[in-house]
Each structure stands twice: as structure tokens, then as C-alpha cells.
C-alpha positions in Angstrom: -72.7 -34.4 -16.6 -69.9 -33.3 -18.7 -66.5 -35.3 -18.8 -64.7 -32.4 -17.5 -66.8 -32.4 -14.3 -66.9 -36.0 -13.6 -66.1 -37.1 -10.1 -62.5 -38.1 -9.4 -61.1 -36.1 -12.5 -59.3 -32.9 -12.0 -60.4 -29.9 -14.3 -58.4 -29.2 -17.3 -57.6 -25.8 -16.0 -57.2 -26.7 -12.4 -54.2 -26.7 -10.1 -52.5 -29.7 -11.7 -52.7 -28.1 -15.0 -51.2 -24.8 -13.9 -48.3 -26.7 -12.1 -47.5 -28.7 -15.2 -47.4 -25.5 -17.4 -45.2 -23.6 -14.9 -42.7 -26.1 -13.5 -40.2 -23.5 -12.3 -42.7 -21.7 -10.1 -41.9 -23.7 -7.0 -38.2 -23.7 -7.0 -36.4 -23.5 -3.7 -36.3 -19.8 -2.4 -32.5 -19.9 -2.3 -32.5 -20.9 -6.1 -34.7 -18.1 -7.1 -32.5 -15.8 -5.1 -29.4 -17.1 -6.8 -30.9 -16.7 -10.3 -31.9 -13.1 -9.7 -28.5 -12.2 -8.4 -26.7 -13.8 -11.2 -29.0 -12.2 -13.8 -28.4 -8.8 -12.2 -24.6 -9.4 -12.2 -24.6 -10.1 -15.9 -26.6 -7.0 -16.8 -24.1 -5.0 -14.6 -21.2 -6.5 -16.4 -22.3 -5.1 -19.7 -22.9 -1.9 -17.9 -19.3 -2.0 -16.7 -17.9 -2.5 -20.3 -19.9 0.8 -21.4 -18.8 2.8 -18.4 -15.2 1.8 -18.8 -15.2 2.6 -22.4 -16.9 6.0 -22.1 -14.6 7.1 -19.1 -11.5 5.9 -21.0 -12.3 8.0 -24.0 -13.0 11.1 -21.9 -9.4 11.1 -20.7 -7.8 14.4 -22.2 -4.9 13.8 -24.5 -4.3 11.9 -27.6 -3.2 8.3 -27.5 -1.5 8.7 -31.0 0.6 11.5 -29.7 1.4 9.7 -26.5 2.6 6.5 -28.2 4.4 8.0 -31.3 6.0 10.9 -29.5 7.8 13.6 -31.5 7.2 11.5 -34.7 3.5 12.4 -34.4 4.2 16.2 -34.6 5.8 16.2 -38.2 4.0 13.3 -39.8 0.2 13.4 -40.0 0.1 10.5 -42.2 1.9 8.4 -39.6 -0.7 9.4 -37.0 -3.6 8.6 -39.3 -2.1 5.2 -40.0 -1.6 4.5 -36.4 -5.1 5.5 -35.5 -6.6 3.2 -38.3 -4.5 0.2 -37.0 -5.9 0.7 -33.6 -9.5 1.4 -34.6 -9.5 5.0 -33.3 -10.7 6.5 -36.6 -14.1 4.7 -36.3 -17.2 6.5 -34.6 -17.3 5.9 -30.8 -20.5 3.6 -31.0 -18.6 1.4 -33.5 -15.6 1.3 -31.4 -17.6 0.1 -28.4 -19.4 -2.6 -30.3 -16.1 -3.8 -31.5 -14.7 -3.6 -27.9 -17.7 -5.4 -26.5 -17.5 -8.2 -29.2 -13.7 -8.6 -28.4 -14.5 -8.9 -24.7 -17.1 -11.6 -25.1 -14.6 -13.5 -27.0 -11.9 -13.0 -24.5 -10.0 -10.4 -26.6 -9.2 -7.2 -24.6 -7.0 -5.9 -27.4 -3.3 -5.4 -27.7 -1.3 -3.1 -25.3 0.3 -0.2 -27.0 3.2 -0.4 -24.6 4.2 -4.1 -24.3 2.7 -5.0 -27.7 1.2 -8.1 -26.2 -2.5 -9.0 -25.8 -3.8 -7.3 -22.8 -5.3 -10.4 -21.5 -1.8 -12.0 -21.3 -0.5 -8.9 -19.5 -3.3 -9.1 -17.0 -2.8 -12.8 -16.4 0.8 -12.0 -15.4 0.1 -9.1 -13.1 -3.3 -9.9 -11.7 -2.2 -13.0 -9.5 0.4 -11.0 -7.8 -2.2 -8.4 -6.6 -4.7 -11.2 -5.7 -1.9 -12.9 -3.6 -1.1 -9.6 -1.9 -4.8 -8.5 -1.2 -5.9 -12.1 -0.2 -3.1 -12.4 2.4 -4.1 -8.9 3.7 -7.9 -9.7 3.9 -7.2 -13.1 5.7 -5.2 -11.3 8.4 -7.9 -8.5 8.5 -10.7 -10.9 9.0 -8.8 -12.9 11.8 -7.6 -9.9 13.8 -10.5 -7.5 13.0 -13.3 -9.8 14.0 -11.5 -11.1 17.1 -10.6 -7.6 18.1 -14.2 -6.3 17.6 -15.6 -9.3 19.6 -13.2 -8.6 22.5 -14.1 -4.9 22.5 -17.7 -5.5 22.5 -17.6 -8.2 25.4 -15.3 -5.8 27.3 -17.4 -2.8 26.6 -16.0 0.4 28.2 -13.1 -1.5 29.9 -9.4 -1.1 29.3 -9.3 -3.6 26.6 -12.2 -1.9 24.9 -10.5 1.5 25.0 -7.2 0.3 23.9 -8.8 -1.6 20.8 -10.9 1.5 19.8 -7.8 3.7 20.0 -5.8 1.2 17.9 -8.6 0.8 15.3 -8.8 4.6 15.0 -5.1 4.9 14.4 -5.3 2.1 11.8 -8.2 4.0 9.9 -6.4 7.3 10.2 -2.8 6.5 9.2 -2.2 6.9 5.3 -1.3 3.6 3.9 1.5 4.9 1.6 3.1 6.7 4.6 2.9 3.5 6.7 4.5 1.6 3.9 7.4 3.9 3.7 7.9 3.7 7.4 7.7 -0.1 7.6 10.0 -0.5 4.8 12.6 1.8 6.2 12.4 0.4 9.9 12.2 -3.3 9.1 14.3 -3.6 6.0 16.7 -0.7 6.1 17.3 -0.2 9.9 16.6 -3.6 11.5 17.0 -5.9 8.5 14.5 -8.5 9.6 12.3 -8.1 6.5 13.4 -9.2 3.1 13.7 -6.6 0.3 11.3 -5.5 -2.5 9.9 -8.0 -5.0 8.2 -11.3 -4.5 11.3 -13.5 -4.2 14.9 -13.1 -3.1 17.3 -12.2 -6.0 18.5 -15.0 -8.1 15.6 -17.4 -7.0 13.7 -19.0 -9.7 9.8 -18.7 -9.4 8.0 -22.0 -9.0 6.1 -23.6 -11.9 3.2 -21.4 -12.6 -0.2 -23.0 -11.8 -2.2 -20.2 -10.1 0.2 -17.4 -10.4 0.4 -17.2 -6.5 4.1 -17.9 -5.5 3.2 -19.1 -2.2 0.5 -21.6 -3.5 2.5 -22.7 -6.5 5.6 -23.3 -4.3 3.5 -25.6 -2.0 2.2 -27.5 -5.0 5.6 -27.9 -6.4 7.0 -29.0 -3.0 9.7 -26.1 -3.2 9.6 -25.1 0.5 12.6 -22.8 0.2 10.7 -20.8 -2.4 7.6 -20.9 -0.3 9.6 -19.4 2.6 11.1 -16.7 0.5 7.6 -15.7 -1.1 5.9 -15.8 2.4 8.7 -13.6 3.8 8.3 -11.0 1.0 4.6 -11.2 1.3 4.3 -10.6 5.0 5.2 -7.0 5.4 3.3 -5.4 2.5 0.2 -7.6 3.5 0.4 -6.3 7.0 0.7 -2.7 6.0 -2.5 -3.2 3.7 -4.2 -5.0 6.4 -3.9 -2.4 9.1 -6.7 0.0 7.6 -9.1 -3.0 7.2 -8.3 -4.3 10.7 -9.3 -1.0 12.2 -12.4 -0.9 10.0 -13.5 -4.4 10.9 -12.8 -3.9 14.5 -15.2 -1.0 14.7 -17.9 -2.6 12.6 -17.7 -5.9 14.4 -17.8 -4.1 17.9 -20.9 -2.2 16.8 -22.7 -5.1 15.3 -22.0 -7.5 18.2 -23.1 -4.9 20.8 -26.4 -4.6 18.8 -26.9 -8.3 18.8 -26.1 -8.6 22.6 -28.9 -6.4 23.4 -31.6 -8.5 21.7 -34.3 -10.3 23.6 -33.3 -13.8 22.2 -29.7 -13.4 23.6 -31.2 -12.5 27.1 -33.5 -15.6 26.9 -30.5 -17.9 26.0 -28.6 -16.4 29.1 -31.6 -17.0 31.2 -31.8 -20.7 30.1 -28.4 -21.1 31.3 -26.5 -21.8 28.0 -22.8 -21.6 28.0 -21.3 -18.2 27.0 -19.3 -19.7 24.1 -22.5 -21.4 22.6 -24.3 -18.0 22.9 -21.5 -16.3 21.3 -20.9 -18.6 18.4 -24.5 -19.8 17.7 -26.5 -16.6 18.4 -24.4 -13.6 18.5 -21.7 -14.0 15.7 -24.2 -15.5 13.2 -26.6 -12.6 13.6 -23.8 -10.1 13.3 -22.1 -11.6 10.4 -24.2 -9.7 7.8 -22.6 -6.2 8.4 -19.3 -7.9 8.9 -19.5 -9.6 5.4 -20.5 -6.5 3.8 -17.5 -4.6 5.1 -15.2 -7.4 4.3 -16.2 -7.8 0.7 -16.0 -4.0 0.0 -12.6 -4.0 1.8 -11.3 -6.9 -0.4 -12.5 -5.0 -3.5 -10.7 -1.9 -2.5 -7.6 -3.7 -1.6 -7.4 -5.2 -5.0 -7.9 -2.0 -6.8 -6.0 0.4 -4.5 -2.6 -1.1 -4.0 -0.8 1.2 -6.3 1.3 3.1 -3.9 2.1 -0.1 -1.8 3.2 -2.0 -4.9 5.3 0.8 -5.9 7.1 1.1 -2.6 7.8 -2.6 -2.3 8.4 -3.2 -6.1 5.5 -5.7 -6.2 4.6 -6.4 -9.8 0.9 -6.2 -9.6 -1.9 -4.8 -11.4 -1.6 -1.3 -9.6 1.8 -0.8 -11.3 0.4 -2.0 -14.6 -2.5 0.3 -14.4 -0.3 3.3 -13.5 2.0 2.8 -16.4 -0.8 2.2 -18.8 -2.5 5.5 -17.8 0.5 7.6 -18.0 1.1 6.2 -21.5 -2.5 6.7 -22.6 -2.6 3.0 -23.4 -6.3 2.7 -23.9 -6.7 -1.0 -24.3 -4.6 -1.7 -21.2 -6.6 1.0 -19.2 -9.9 -0.6 -20.2 -8.7 -4.1 -19.4 -7.8 -3.1 -16.0 -11.1 -1.2 -15.5 -13.0 -4.5 -16.6 -10.9 -6.6 -14.2 -11.6 -4.2 -11.2 -15.2 -4.1 -12.1 -15.5 -7.8 -12.4 -13.9 -8.2 -9.1 -16.4 -6.1 -7.4 -19.1 -7.9 -9.1 -18.0 -11.3 -8.2 -17.4 -10.0 -4.5 -20.9 -8.6 -4.5 -22.3 -11.8 -5.8 -20.6 -13.8 -3.1 -21.7 -11.5 -0.4 -25.3 -11.8 -1.7 -25.1 -15.6 -1.7 -23.7 -15.6 1.9 -26.5 -13.3 3.0 -29.0 -15.9 1.6 -27.2 -18.6 3.3 -26.8 -17.0 6.8 -30.1 -15.1 6.9 -33.2 -17.0 5.4 -35.2 -13.8 5.5 -33.0 -12.3 2.6 -34.1 -15.1 0.2 -37.8 -14.2 0.7 -37.3 -10.3 0.4 
């Protein structure tokens, strides 16, 4: 009998050998799920840089003319020098490789308007938009989910009809028009809301830690600054939240109604479980997947679509920075904004995918 077939000894090519050679095969399903999602996000991030670069360079107009003005008309040498300084005289493939190399090193270029690194400009303007959109999405989640659950539990009753009409109004009313009306009524006429900006005139911002005035004021213990920042934040956040509240109300109502008709919910009722237990342990958990999807997309759209609201309330966010950069054909700034918006959507989608895997084990194995 050969040594490899002796009793009590595992064959060299047996299960133990295969397991030793492939230690990562038996990872937890959630770990494999997260690795796949992170790898996909990294590939998409590279794609975002390419798409942003191509679309920016397809914009009609000459950045040199936009930045040099009338001087560009009578001095071709000045135009050539300006294009060489900003790398615009190189072939597009080489421009993209230089751009990608800079992005990987954290260098997004220099803004042609502010003459500062784009990364510094974004670090100044992005926190203001995050604060505004974050407050709006928190309000939207609390009210939208609550209204949707109430509408589903009171199906076809008065409360359901009122909430459905209200959500339809919230979806239908243009946000910029609502912002104008809200600013006119609550600030100009009733004078119960503070004016534009993030703080009262003459008030010094808190020491910068996160860039969010409300959070930084709490960290510094400056409660007067916090009250001012929260007061200035309330009205634009509510204006932005109205559309998302209507959207979440309708999606939550539909998702909860679908779950309420499932057999396991009927079985839980037949067992005599309390209504609150059925709602929170069975109904809401099963309905969370579509709700999370809508909330994630809504937060991304809030971050990237606050231009008009920021203009009306003089909110110094990324929307205003993007608008001014686009009108001036400031290509490094425009590409920087595009990268930030793309990265926001990637991070949100990754978080949503992770929550899918945590809430629904079937997603990990798909």
C-alpha cells in the first residue's frame, strides 16, 4: 500500500489540501458581498473621472477666451501661453492621464477664477451643501416614513387621502418657486425667519472642525452661534425636504401595503402578536429595502441639485460654486465638482448596498 493511501492519512490532493491552498473561499457571505461592492465602486470611480473629463471638454467655448476676455482677441501669443500653462495644448489622451494622475494624488488642479487649488475651494463649499442636504434628508426620512406608514395603516380613510394629496403637492411644486415664496412670506412679510446666509450678520463662524456650522458650534460650546446657524438652516432645509417627503410618503405607503398583504404578517396577527411588534419587527424591516433605495437617491440629488435654493437663500455651497465655474468655463473647477458629485453617488450607493446586505440576508447570497 502506498504512503499516500495509508489509513488515517488524508490524500495530498484531498479536501484539506484544497482548503489550505484557498483560504479565502470560505469567507463570510457578507464579507464577500462587501468586497465585490467595493471593487465595483473603485472601477466606477475611474469611469467617473473619464466621463467627467470627456463631458467637460465637449462643452462649447474656449476657456482661454472666457478667462482672458478681450485680451485674447488681439494677442494670440498670450492665448498660446495661457493654454500651455494650463496644459490645454496637449492631446486629449495626455490631458486625461495628467488629470487622472493628479486626482490620485489629491490634486484637482488650480481654479482659473479663484487662483486657488480646486481641492481647497471644494473643502470650503462642500460642507455647507452637506449641512443643508443632510438636514433636509433627516427631516424627509422622519416625516416621509411616518406619513407613509400612517397612510398605509389608514388605507382609503381620511388620513390616507389627506396624506396622498399632500405628498402629490410636495412632488409637483417646483422647488425654486417654493423657495421664493417661503423666503418672501417667512422672512420679508412675517419676519419670523432669519435672512440669507449661514449666520447672522457680524457673527463669527465657529472654529472649523467639520465645516458644518451647527456641529462645529456644538463642539466649541458656542450655543449662540448654534442657534443662529440652526435658524438659518431651518427654512432652506424644509424647502428642499418637501419634495423628498412627498416621494418617501408615496414609496413607504406602497411598500408597507405590499408587506401587509404577505402570509407571514397574517400569521403573526393570527398568533396574537401586538400590532406594534408586527409593525416594527415584520412590516417595516421588510419594507426598508425600497425605502432605503429612494432615500439614497434623494440624498444624492439633494447634494447635487441645490443650485437655485442656494442662490435664493445666499447659501455658499457647491451649487453656487459649480454655477460660477461653469459660466466662466473654469474647467478644473467644473471637473472637480463633477468628481465630487460622482463620488457622492458612489458612496451613497455603496452604503445602500451594505444596508441591503445587513437587512436582507438573501442579497448577500445573490
